[in-house]
ZAMARFI-975938 format. One record per residue (C-alpha): residue in three letters; z, x, y. Coordinates in steps of 0.25 Angstrom, whole numbers, plus 5000, padded with zeros to 4 digits. Layout:
BEGIN
+-----+------+------+------+
| res |   c3 |   c1 |   c2 |
+-----+------+------+------+
| ALA |    Z |    X |    Y |
...
+-----+------+------+------+
***
This chain:
BEGIN
+-----+------+------+------+
| res |   c3 |   c1 |   c2 |
+-----+------+------+------+
| UNK | 5442 | 5133 | 4504 |
| UNK | 5429 | 5136 | 4495 |
| UNK | 5433 | 5126 | 4486 |
| UNK | 5433 | 5115 | 4496 |
| UNK | 5421 | 5120 | 4500 |
| UNK | 5413 | 5119 | 4488 |
| UNK | 5420 | 5104 | 4486 |
| UNK | 5414 | 5101 | 4500 |
| UNK | 5400 | 5105 | 4495 |
| UNK | 5401 | 5100 | 4480 |
| UNK | 5389 | 5092 | 4482 |
| UNK | 5380 | 5103 | 4489 |
| UNK | 5385 | 5114 | 4478 |
| UNK | 5379 | 5105 | 4467 |
| UNK | 5367 | 5102 | 4473 |
| UNK | 5367 | 5116 | 4477 |
| UNK | 5370 | 5123 | 4462 |
| UNK | 5360 | 5114 | 4456 |
| UNK | 5350 | 5117 | 4464 |
| UNK | 5352 | 5132 | 4465 |
| UNK | 5356 | 5130 | 4450 |
| UNK | 5343 | 5124 | 4444 |
| UNK | 5336 | 5135 | 4453 |
| UNK | 5341 | 5145 | 4445 |
| UNK | 5340 | 5137 | 4431 |
| UNK | 5323 | 5136 | 4436 |
| UNK | 5322 | 5151 | 4440 |
| UNK | 5331 | 5154 | 4426 |
| UNK | 5317 | 5144 | 4419 |
| UNK | 5307 | 5152 | 4426 |
| UNK | 5307 | 5163 | 4415 |
| UNK | 5309 | 5154 | 4404 |
| UNK | 5296 | 5147 | 4410 |
| UNK | 5289 | 5159 | 4412 |
| UNK | 5292 | 5163 | 4396 |
| UNK | 5288 | 5149 | 4391 |
| UNK | 5275 | 5149 | 4399 |
| UNK | 5271 | 5164 | 4394 |
| UNK | 5275 | 5159 | 4379 |
| UNK | 5268 | 5146 | 4378 |
| UNK | 5258 | 5146 | 4389 |
| UNK | 5254 | 5160 | 4392 |
| UNK | 5254 | 5167 | 4376 |
| UNK | 5243 | 5156 | 4371 |
| UNK | 5246 | 5142 | 4377 |
| UNK | 5235 | 5133 | 4385 |
| UNK | 5232 | 5134 | 4400 |
| UNK | 5240 | 5119 | 4401 |
| UNK | 5254 | 5128 | 4395 |
| UNK | 5251 | 5138 | 4406 |
| UNK | 5249 | 5127 | 4416 |
| UNK | 5262 | 5119 | 4413 |
| UNK | 5269 | 5132 | 4412 |
| UNK | 5267 | 5137 | 4426 |
| UNK | 5272 | 5121 | 4431 |
| UNK | 5285 | 5123 | 4424 |
| UNK | 5287 | 5136 | 4431 |
| UNK | 5280 | 5131 | 4445 |
| UNK | 5290 | 5118 | 4442 |
| UNK | 5303 | 5128 | 4439 |
| UNK | 5299 | 5135 | 4453 |
| UNK | 5299 | 5121 | 4460 |
| UNK | 5312 | 5116 | 4454 |
| UNK | 5320 | 5130 | 4457 |
| UNK | 5313 | 5128 | 4473 |
| UNK | 5318 | 5116 | 4476 |
| UNK | 5331 | 5118 | 4469 |
| UNK | 5334 | 5130 | 4476 |
| UNK | 5330 | 5125 | 4490 |
| UNK | 5338 | 5112 | 4488 |
| UNK | 5352 | 5120 | 4484 |
| UNK | 5349 | 5130 | 4494 |
| UNK | 5348 | 5121 | 4505 |
| UNK | 5359 | 5114 | 4501 |
| UNK | 5368 | 5125 | 4499 |
| UNK | 5364 | 5132 | 4512 |
| UNK | 5369 | 5119 | 4518 |
| UNK | 5382 | 5119 | 4512 |
| UNK | 5386 | 5134 | 4515 |
| UNK | 5382 | 5132 | 4530 |
| UNK | 5388 | 5119 | 4530 |
| UNK | 5401 | 5124 | 4526 |
| UNK | 5400 | 5136 | 4533 |
| UNK | 5400 | 5128 | 4543 |
| UNK | 5412 | 5120 | 4540 |
| UNK | 5419 | 5131 | 4538 |
| UNK | 5419 | 5137 | 4551 |
| UNK | 5422 | 5124 | 4557 |
| UNK | 5434 | 5121 | 4550 |
| UNK | 5438 | 5134 | 4553 |
| UNK | 5435 | 5133 | 4567 |
| UNK | 5443 | 5120 | 4568 |
| UNK | 5455 | 5125 | 4560 |
| UNK | 5456 | 5138 | 4571 |
| UNK | 5455 | 5129 | 4584 |
| UNK | 5464 | 5118 | 4577 |
| UNK | 5475 | 5129 | 4575 |
| UNK | 5474 | 5142 | 4580 |
| UNK | 5484 | 5148 | 4573 |
| UNK | 5475 | 5149 | 4562 |
| UNK | 5468 | 5160 | 4569 |
| UNK | 5478 | 5168 | 4577 |
| UNK | 5477 | 5181 | 4569 |
| UNK | 5463 | 5181 | 4569 |
| UNK | 5455 | 5187 | 4579 |
| UNK | 5442 | 5179 | 4585 |
| UNK | 5432 | 5187 | 4579 |
| UNK | 5437 | 5186 | 4565 |
| UNK | 5438 | 5172 | 4566 |
| UNK | 5423 | 5171 | 4569 |
| UNK | 5420 | 5180 | 4556 |
| UNK | 5428 | 5170 | 4549 |
| UNK | 5422 | 5156 | 4555 |
| UNK | 5408 | 5164 | 4553 |
| UNK | 5407 | 5174 | 4542 |
| UNK | 5417 | 5168 | 4532 |
| UNK | 5413 | 5154 | 4535 |
| UNK | 5399 | 5158 | 4531 |
| UNK | 5404 | 5165 | 4520 |
| UNK | 5413 | 5155 | 4514 |
| UNK | 5403 | 5144 | 4513 |
| UNK | 5394 | 5153 | 4505 |
| UNK | 5404 | 5150 | 4494 |
| UNK | 5394 | 5139 | 4491 |
| UNK | 5382 | 5148 | 4490 |
| UNK | 5388 | 5157 | 4480 |
| UNK | 5394 | 5145 | 4472 |
| UNK | 5379 | 5140 | 4470 |
| UNK | 5375 | 5154 | 4468 |
| UNK | 5384 | 5155 | 4457 |
| UNK | 5380 | 5142 | 4452 |
| UNK | 5366 | 5144 | 4451 |
| UNK | 5367 | 5159 | 4446 |
| UNK | 5372 | 5154 | 4434 |
| UNK | 5363 | 5142 | 4432 |
| UNK | 5352 | 5154 | 4432 |
| UNK | 5359 | 5162 | 4422 |
| UNK | 5363 | 5152 | 4412 |
| UNK | 5348 | 5148 | 4412 |
| UNK | 5343 | 5162 | 4410 |
| UNK | 5354 | 5165 | 4400 |
| UNK | 5349 | 5151 | 4393 |
| UNK | 5334 | 5156 | 4392 |
| UNK | 5337 | 5171 | 4389 |
| UNK | 5344 | 5166 | 4376 |
| UNK | 5333 | 5157 | 4372 |
| UNK | 5324 | 5167 | 4373 |
| UNK | 5334 | 5176 | 4364 |
| UNK | 5348 | 5176 | 4363 |
| UNK | 5351 | 5192 | 4366 |
| UNK | 5345 | 5190 | 4379 |
| UNK | 5352 | 5179 | 4383 |
| UNK | 5362 | 5186 | 4378 |
| UNK | 5361 | 5198 | 4387 |
| UNK | 5363 | 5189 | 4400 |
| UNK | 5375 | 5181 | 4394 |
| UNK | 5382 | 5195 | 4393 |
| UNK | 5377 | 5200 | 4408 |
| UNK | 5381 | 5186 | 4416 |
| UNK | 5395 | 5186 | 4413 |
| UNK | 5397 | 5201 | 4413 |
| UNK | 5391 | 5200 | 4427 |
| UNK | 5400 | 5187 | 4430 |
| UNK | 5411 | 5195 | 4427 |
| UNK | 5407 | 5209 | 4435 |
| UNK | 5403 | 5199 | 4448 |
| UNK | 5417 | 5192 | 4446 |
| UNK | 5425 | 5204 | 4447 |
| UNK | 5419 | 5209 | 4457 |
| UNK | 5422 | 5194 | 4465 |
| UNK | 5434 | 5197 | 4472 |
| UNK | 5430 | 5212 | 4476 |
| UNK | 5418 | 5205 | 4482 |
| UNK | 5429 | 5194 | 4489 |
| UNK | 5437 | 5206 | 4496 |
| UNK | 5425 | 5215 | 4501 |
| UNK | 5419 | 5202 | 4508 |
| UNK | 5432 | 5197 | 4514 |
| UNK | 5434 | 5212 | 4519 |
| UNK | 5420 | 5210 | 4526 |
| UNK | 5423 | 5197 | 4531 |
| UNK | 5437 | 5200 | 4536 |
| UNK | 5432 | 5214 | 4543 |
| UNK | 5420 | 5208 | 4549 |
| UNK | 5429 | 5197 | 4556 |
| UNK | 5437 | 5209 | 4561 |
| UNK | 5425 | 5214 | 4566 |
| UNK | 5421 | 5201 | 4574 |
| UNK | 5434 | 5199 | 4579 |
| UNK | 5435 | 5213 | 4586 |
| UNK | 5422 | 5210 | 4592 |
| UNK | 5427 | 5198 | 4597 |
| UNK | 5438 | 5205 | 4601 |
| UNK | 5431 | 5215 | 4609 |
| UNK | 5421 | 5208 | 4616 |
| UNK | 5433 | 5198 | 4622 |
| UNK | 5440 | 5211 | 4626 |
| UNK | 5427 | 5218 | 4631 |
| UNK | 5431 | 5217 | 4646 |
| UNK | 5445 | 5223 | 4642 |
| UNK | 5439 | 5234 | 4634 |
| UNK | 5431 | 5238 | 4645 |
| UNK | 5441 | 5237 | 4656 |
| UNK | 5451 | 5247 | 4647 |
| UNK | 5440 | 5256 | 4641 |
| UNK | 5443 | 5251 | 4628 |
| UNK | 5428 | 5247 | 4623 |
| UNK | 5428 | 5261 | 4615 |
| UNK | 5438 | 5257 | 4607 |
| UNK | 5435 | 5245 | 4604 |
| UNK | 5421 | 5249 | 4599 |
| UNK | 5429 | 5258 | 4589 |
| UNK | 5436 | 5246 | 4583 |
| UNK | 5424 | 5238 | 4583 |
| UNK | 5416 | 5249 | 4576 |
| UNK | 5429 | 5252 | 4565 |
| UNK | 5429 | 5238 | 4563 |
| UNK | 5414 | 5234 | 4561 |
| UNK | 5415 | 5246 | 4552 |
| UNK | 5425 | 5239 | 4543 |
| UNK | 5417 | 5228 | 4543 |
| UNK | 5405 | 5234 | 4539 |
| UNK | 5410 | 5241 | 4528 |
| UNK | 5417 | 5230 | 4524 |
| UNK | 5404 | 5222 | 4523 |
| UNK | 5398 | 5235 | 4516 |
| UNK | 5408 | 5234 | 4507 |
| UNK | 5407 | 5220 | 4503 |
| UNK | 5393 | 5221 | 4503 |
| UNK | 5394 | 5230 | 4492 |
| UNK | 5402 | 5223 | 4484 |
| UNK | 5393 | 5211 | 4486 |
| UNK | 5381 | 5220 | 4483 |
| UNK | 5387 | 5225 | 4470 |
| UNK | 5390 | 5211 | 4464 |
| UNK | 5376 | 5209 | 4467 |
| UNK | 5370 | 5223 | 4461 |
| UNK | 5378 | 5220 | 4449 |
| UNK | 5369 | 5206 | 4447 |
| UNK | 5356 | 5215 | 4449 |
| UNK | 5360 | 5225 | 4441 |
| UNK | 5364 | 5216 | 4430 |
| UNK | 5351 | 5208 | 4430 |
| UNK | 5343 | 5222 | 4429 |
| UNK | 5351 | 5224 | 4417 |
| UNK | 5349 | 5211 | 4410 |
| UNK | 5335 | 5212 | 4414 |
| UNK | 5330 | 5226 | 4408 |
| UNK | 5339 | 5223 | 4395 |
| UNK | 5331 | 5209 | 4394 |
| UNK | 5319 | 5214 | 4397 |
| UNK | 5320 | 5226 | 4386 |
| UNK | 5327 | 5217 | 4377 |
| UNK | 5316 | 5207 | 4379 |
| UNK | 5305 | 5216 | 4376 |
| UNK | 5312 | 5220 | 4363 |
| UNK | 5312 | 5206 | 4359 |
| UNK | 5299 | 5204 | 4362 |
| UNK | 5294 | 5217 | 4354 |
| UNK | 5301 | 5213 | 4343 |
| UNK | 5297 | 5198 | 4343 |
| UNK | 5311 | 5191 | 4346 |
| UNK | 5305 | 5184 | 4358 |
| UNK | 5291 | 5181 | 4364 |
| UNK | 5283 | 5185 | 4376 |
| UNK | 5288 | 5172 | 4385 |
| UNK | 5301 | 5175 | 4379 |
| UNK | 5301 | 5191 | 4386 |
| UNK | 5296 | 5184 | 4400 |
| UNK | 5306 | 5174 | 4399 |
| UNK | 5317 | 5184 | 4396 |
| UNK | 5314 | 5195 | 4406 |
| UNK | 5310 | 5184 | 4417 |
| UNK | 5323 | 5179 | 4415 |
| UNK | 5332 | 5191 | 4416 |
| UNK | 5324 | 5196 | 4429 |
| UNK | 5329 | 5181 | 4434 |
| UNK | 5343 | 5183 | 4430 |
| UNK | 5345 | 5193 | 4443 |
| UNK | 5345 | 5180 | 4453 |
| UNK | 5357 | 5172 | 4445 |
| UNK | 5365 | 5183 | 4444 |
| UNK | 5363 | 5187 | 4459 |
| UNK | 5368 | 5172 | 4462 |
| UNK | 5378 | 5174 | 4454 |
| UNK | 5382 | 5188 | 4460 |
| UNK | 5380 | 5183 | 4475 |
| UNK | 5387 | 5171 | 4473 |
| UNK | 5399 | 5177 | 4469 |
| UNK | 5399 | 5185 | 4481 |
| UNK | 5398 | 5174 | 4489 |
| UNK | 5409 | 5168 | 4481 |
| UNK | 5418 | 5179 | 4485 |
| UNK | 5414 | 5182 | 4499 |
| UNK | 5416 | 5166 | 4502 |
| UNK | 5430 | 5168 | 4498 |
| UNK | 5433 | 5180 | 4507 |
| UNK | 5427 | 5171 | 4518 |
| UNK | 5435 | 5158 | 4514 |
| UNK | 5447 | 5166 | 4511 |
| UNK | 5446 | 5172 | 4529 |
| UNK | 5442 | 5156 | 4532 |
| UNK | 5453 | 5149 | 4526 |
| UNK | 5463 | 5158 | 4531 |
| UNK | 5460 | 5150 | 4545 |
| UNK | 5462 | 5139 | 4539 |
| UNK | 5475 | 5130 | 4541 |
| UNK | 5485 | 5131 | 4530 |
| UNK | 5485 | 5116 | 4525 |
| UNK | 5498 | 5107 | 4531 |
| UNK | 5507 | 5104 | 4522 |
| UNK | 5513 | 5091 | 4518 |
| UNK | 5522 | 5087 | 4527 |
| UNK | 5526 | 5074 | 4522 |
| UNK | 5522 | 5063 | 4531 |
| UNK | 5516 | 5065 | 4546 |
| UNK | 5526 | 5068 | 4557 |
| UNK | 5521 | 5059 | 4568 |
| UNK | 5514 | 5060 | 4580 |
| UNK | 5514 | 5070 | 4590 |
| UNK | 5520 | 5069 | 4604 |
| UNK | 5526 | 5079 | 4613 |
| UNK | 5532 | 5090 | 4610 |
| UNK | 5550 | 5089 | 4609 |
| UNK | 5557 | 5103 | 4609 |
| UNK | 5569 | 5104 | 4605 |
| UNK | 5581 | 5115 | 4608 |
| UNK | 5567 | 5123 | 4605 |
| UNK | 5566 | 5138 | 4608 |
| UNK | 5557 | 5150 | 4612 |
| UNK | 5563 | 5164 | 4610 |
| UNK | 5574 | 5164 | 4618 |
| UNK | 5571 | 5152 | 4625 |
| UNK | 5579 | 5140 | 4621 |
| UNK | 5582 | 5126 | 4624 |
| UNK | 5570 | 5121 | 4625 |
| UNK | 5570 | 5105 | 4623 |
| UNK | 5561 | 5095 | 4629 |
| UNK | 5550 | 5083 | 4626 |
| UNK | 5537 | 5084 | 4632 |
| UNK | 5535 | 5071 | 4637 |
| UNK | 5521 | 5063 | 4638 |
| UNK | 5512 | 5068 | 4649 |
| UNK | 5522 | 5078 | 4655 |
| UNK | 5517 | 5091 | 4659 |
| UNK | 5527 | 5102 | 4655 |
| UNK | 5527 | 5116 | 4660 |
| UNK | 5533 | 5128 | 4653 |
| UNK | 5537 | 5140 | 4659 |
| UNK | 5541 | 5153 | 4652 |
| UNK | 5546 | 5166 | 4655 |
| UNK | 5541 | 5172 | 4644 |
| UNK | 5528 | 5172 | 4641 |
| UNK | 5527 | 5171 | 4627 |
| UNK | 5538 | 5160 | 4626 |
| UNK | 5527 | 5152 | 4635 |
| UNK | 5517 | 5154 | 4624 |
| UNK | 5527 | 5150 | 4614 |
| UNK | 5530 | 5137 | 4622 |
| UNK | 5516 | 5134 | 4622 |
| UNK | 5514 | 5136 | 4607 |
| UNK | 5526 | 5126 | 4606 |
| UNK | 5521 | 5115 | 4615 |
| UNK | 5507 | 5118 | 4608 |
| UNK | 5513 | 5114 | 4594 |
| UNK | 5510 | 5126 | 4588 |
| UNK | 5524 | 5132 | 4586 |
| UNK | 5538 | 5127 | 4586 |
| UNK | 5549 | 5133 | 4594 |
| UNK | 5557 | 5146 | 4589 |
| UNK | 5569 | 5137 | 4589 |
| UNK | 5571 | 5122 | 4590 |
| UNK | 5560 | 5111 | 4589 |
| UNK | 5547 | 5107 | 4595 |
| UNK | 5542 | 5093 | 4591 |
| UNK | 5528 | 5087 | 4597 |
| UNK | 5531 | 5070 | 4594 |
| UNK | 5534 | 5071 | 4579 |
| UNK | 5526 | 5085 | 4574 |
| UNK | 5529 | 5098 | 4573 |
| UNK | 5524 | 5108 | 4580 |
| UNK | 5513 | 5114 | 4573 |
| UNK | 5508 | 5098 | 4567 |
| UNK | 5492 | 5100 | 4566 |
| UNK | 5493 | 5086 | 4574 |
| UNK | 5498 | 5093 | 4586 |
| UNK | 5485 | 5100 | 4589 |
| UNK | 5480 | 5084 | 4594 |
| UNK | 5492 | 5082 | 4600 |
| UNK | 5494 | 5096 | 4609 |
| UNK | 5481 | 5104 | 4616 |
| UNK | 5487 | 5118 | 4619 |
| UNK | 5478 | 5127 | 4629 |
| UNK | 5481 | 5141 | 4629 |
| UNK | 5480 | 5149 | 4641 |
| UNK | 5468 | 5156 | 4636 |
| UNK | 5457 | 5147 | 4634 |
| UNK | 5442 | 5147 | 4629 |
| UNK | 5432 | 5138 | 4634 |
| UNK | 5422 | 5133 | 4625 |
| UNK | 5409 | 5127 | 4629 |
| UNK | 5397 | 5131 | 4638 |
| UNK | 5401 | 5121 | 4649 |
| UNK | 5412 | 5114 | 4656 |
| UNK | 5411 | 5102 | 4648 |
| UNK | 5410 | 5109 | 4634 |
| UNK | 5422 | 5118 | 4637 |
| UNK | 5431 | 5104 | 4640 |
| UNK | 5426 | 5097 | 4627 |
| UNK | 5438 | 5096 | 4620 |
| UNK | 5432 | 5087 | 4608 |
| UNK | 5437 | 5075 | 4615 |
| UNK | 5432 | 5064 | 4624 |
| UNK | 5436 | 5071 | 4637 |
| UNK | 5426 | 5067 | 4646 |
| UNK | 5434 | 5061 | 4658 |
| UNK | 5447 | 5068 | 4653 |
| UNK | 5439 | 5082 | 4655 |
| UNK | 5435 | 5077 | 4668 |
| UNK | 5446 | 5074 | 4674 |
| UNK | 5453 | 5088 | 4665 |
| UNK | 5441 | 5095 | 4674 |
| UNK | 5447 | 5089 | 4687 |
| UNK | 5461 | 5092 | 4683 |
| UNK | 5461 | 5107 | 4680 |
| UNK | 5451 | 5108 | 4692 |
| UNK | 5437 | 5113 | 4683 |
| UNK | 5427 | 5104 | 4691 |
| UNK | 5424 | 5117 | 4699 |
| UNK | 5418 | 5123 | 4687 |
| UNK | 5401 | 5126 | 4683 |
| UNK | 5398 | 5116 | 4669 |
| UNK | 5393 | 5129 | 4661 |
| UNK | 5401 | 5139 | 4655 |
| UNK | 5398 | 5152 | 4650 |
| UNK | 5403 | 5158 | 4637 |
| UNK | 5418 | 5158 | 4635 |
| UNK | 5417 | 5152 | 4651 |
| UNK | 5414 | 5165 | 4656 |
| UNK | 5410 | 5159 | 4670 |
| UNK | 5423 | 5155 | 4673 |
| UNK | 5435 | 5162 | 4678 |
| UNK | 5449 | 5161 | 4670 |
| UNK | 5455 | 5150 | 4679 |
| UNK | 5443 | 5141 | 4677 |
| UNK | 5445 | 5143 | 4663 |
| UNK | 5457 | 5138 | 4662 |
| UNK | 5454 | 5126 | 4670 |
| UNK | 5444 | 5122 | 4661 |
| UNK | 5454 | 5125 | 4650 |
| UNK | 5463 | 5116 | 4656 |
| UNK | 5455 | 5105 | 4659 |
| UNK | 5449 | 5105 | 4644 |
| UNK | 5465 | 5104 | 4639 |
| UNK | 5464 | 5092 | 4648 |
| UNK | 5452 | 5087 | 4645 |
| UNK | 5458 | 5085 | 4630 |
| UNK | 5471 | 5077 | 4636 |
| UNK | 5479 | 5081 | 4624 |
| UNK | 5491 | 5073 | 4623 |
| UNK | 5499 | 5087 | 4625 |
| UNK | 5493 | 5099 | 4633 |
| UNK | 5498 | 5113 | 4633 |
| UNK | 5495 | 5123 | 4643 |
| UNK | 5496 | 5137 | 4643 |
| UNK | 5494 | 5143 | 4656 |
| UNK | 5484 | 5135 | 4662 |
| UNK | 5480 | 5140 | 4674 |
| UNK | 5485 | 5154 | 4676 |
| UNK | 5469 | 5158 | 4681 |
| UNK | 5468 | 5149 | 4692 |
| UNK | 5472 | 5150 | 4706 |
| UNK | 5482 | 5145 | 4712 |
| UNK | 5475 | 5132 | 4719 |
| UNK | 5469 | 5128 | 4706 |
| UNK | 5480 | 5131 | 4697 |
| UNK | 5487 | 5119 | 4708 |
| UNK | 5477 | 5110 | 4707 |
| UNK | 5473 | 5112 | 4691 |
| UNK | 5489 | 5110 | 4688 |
| UNK | 5489 | 5096 | 4696 |
| UNK | 5477 | 5093 | 4689 |
| UNK | 5483 | 5096 | 4675 |
| UNK | 5497 | 5088 | 4677 |
| UNK | 5489 | 5077 | 4682 |
| UNK | 5478 | 5078 | 4670 |
| UNK | 5489 | 5077 | 4660 |
| UNK | 5499 | 5067 | 4666 |
| UNK | 5487 | 5058 | 4668 |
| UNK | 5482 | 5060 | 4652 |
| UNK | 5498 | 5057 | 4648 |
| UNK | 5498 | 5070 | 4638 |
| UNK | 5509 | 5080 | 4641 |
| UNK | 5508 | 5094 | 4645 |
| UNK | 5514 | 5107 | 4643 |
| UNK | 5510 | 5118 | 4653 |
| UNK | 5516 | 5133 | 4648 |
| UNK | 5513 | 5138 | 4662 |
| UNK | 5521 | 5145 | 4674 |
| UNK | 5511 | 5140 | 4685 |
| UNK | 5519 | 5133 | 4695 |
| UNK | 5508 | 5126 | 4699 |
| UNK | 5508 | 5119 | 4683 |
| UNK | 5522 | 5120 | 4682 |
| UNK | 5525 | 5111 | 4695 |
| UNK | 5515 | 5100 | 4691 |
| UNK | 5524 | 5098 | 4676 |
| UNK | 5534 | 5089 | 4674 |
| UNK | 5544 | 5097 | 4669 |
| UNK | 5544 | 5113 | 4665 |
| UNK | 5549 | 5121 | 4653 |
| UNK | 5556 | 5134 | 4656 |
| UNK | 5557 | 5145 | 4648 |
| UNK | 5565 | 5158 | 4651 |
| UNK | 5565 | 5171 | 4645 |
| UNK | 5577 | 5165 | 4637 |
| UNK | 5587 | 5154 | 4636 |
| UNK | 5586 | 5139 | 4638 |
| UNK | 5573 | 5134 | 4642 |
| UNK | 5573 | 5126 | 4655 |
| UNK | 5564 | 5111 | 4657 |
| UNK | 5565 | 5107 | 4671 |
| UNK | 5552 | 5104 | 4682 |
| UNK | 5547 | 5117 | 4688 |
| UNK | 5554 | 5113 | 4702 |
| UNK | 5568 | 5115 | 4696 |
| UNK | 5565 | 5126 | 4688 |
| UNK | 5559 | 5134 | 4702 |
| UNK | 5575 | 5138 | 4705 |
| UNK | 5575 | 5146 | 4689 |
| UNK | 5572 | 5160 | 4694 |
| UNK | 5566 | 5162 | 4676 |
| UNK | 5555 | 5150 | 4681 |
| UNK | 5552 | 5154 | 4693 |
| UNK | 5550 | 5169 | 4687 |
| UNK | 5541 | 5163 | 4679 |
| UNK | 5532 | 5155 | 4686 |
| UNK | 5530 | 5165 | 4698 |
| UNK | 5528 | 5178 | 4690 |
+-----+------+------+------+
***
């Protein structure tokens, strides 16, 4: 993922490395310019030489300032753009395949989409920092070798030793950064769950225990953050210590060389100011290494939420179509044989709720039956193309947006269909404005809006799971009639997994899944004589 990131921003990275490198090179040349000024202008030179030297130093600052400004501007744009892209792509992957985040808490997913996406994008900043820091170190070594080979040799020995030490600490940094980000995600997940369940916690007196658990989790996250900060501080401290040692050693050596007339006063000034500057590129390299290993930890958490590449299975299997089940079985229920016809409304009743959940997953194309087979036209279950063919509306729904119109927006042109869907689901009596999470709607009103949203999408196949359990009997009767009429007019196949007599009476066929034994495919009127079916519907 990080290699792909660099390839996407190759032009920006190249420009930023060039600009930041020029900035470091010009900064490294400033001590040399000062030393040359002392030797050739201050020490007995004409006034014009001093003016020329000052102009040259000012020019260096103009160049390094312009180069740094361009590099930072492009780099910030690339980092922010990449972080946004990672958030959007990962969110799209989660929405397209809910199974990717099924084992993660909501707060943990939010942490991945914010903290980890930002950390992963900082890989670009770390890379540019290392390249520019190395450029500054190279110029520093060359200048010191010019002043005196022994001074340059000291830096040549110091830099590889520091680089080796930082590289050895890299995996340790990555582990601590990963642990910090994981525990921060856990704390965010726990906070989101407690806020969602606050009324329930207050109801049975669980708030003190919830607070205790949250404090413990936050304390673990704080300790992990402190350990990560300690590791980062150690790396940066090593750079500062190395710079201080180099400065003291260089000052002592250069002073001895001046006393022995081995170097000039200008050379002494150049050496001391150059070694004073060397701390900046060293810190850039150390900080860049820390950012790269933190980015690797963040990228690993993001990659875990990305879908695996689809295996190459040869030519495309064909077009999607209504499901066909052959000798299918769900647990103890056997003998499920049916082909859903276009425009048909099929009801599914199960004596066992777990069997009903599994049946909804099978008709949604998310899994295969325990035995037998199911195909959707020429596609197997789980095929990516089924996402464009089947719309499965869950029982627990979430309404997005601040208005009813926004809540019905499915990303398609649903203007006329949306108005007809509102009428079919009997939502015309609701206010346009919605509070956060549709808090101003009752459970039944939310269900009707969700049903209207599903109808407005006009999918080729619609799977509903208990869509009208929270409405009164009269509204259920009217909404069921509107649902059946809307879907028959649109020509799409519909599967309703429910025990509602109002919905089942409008189905063309009903599939009854008993506790065990063969399934029964008939109509609601004929199945009324079956005691198992009657018990499931009337309970």
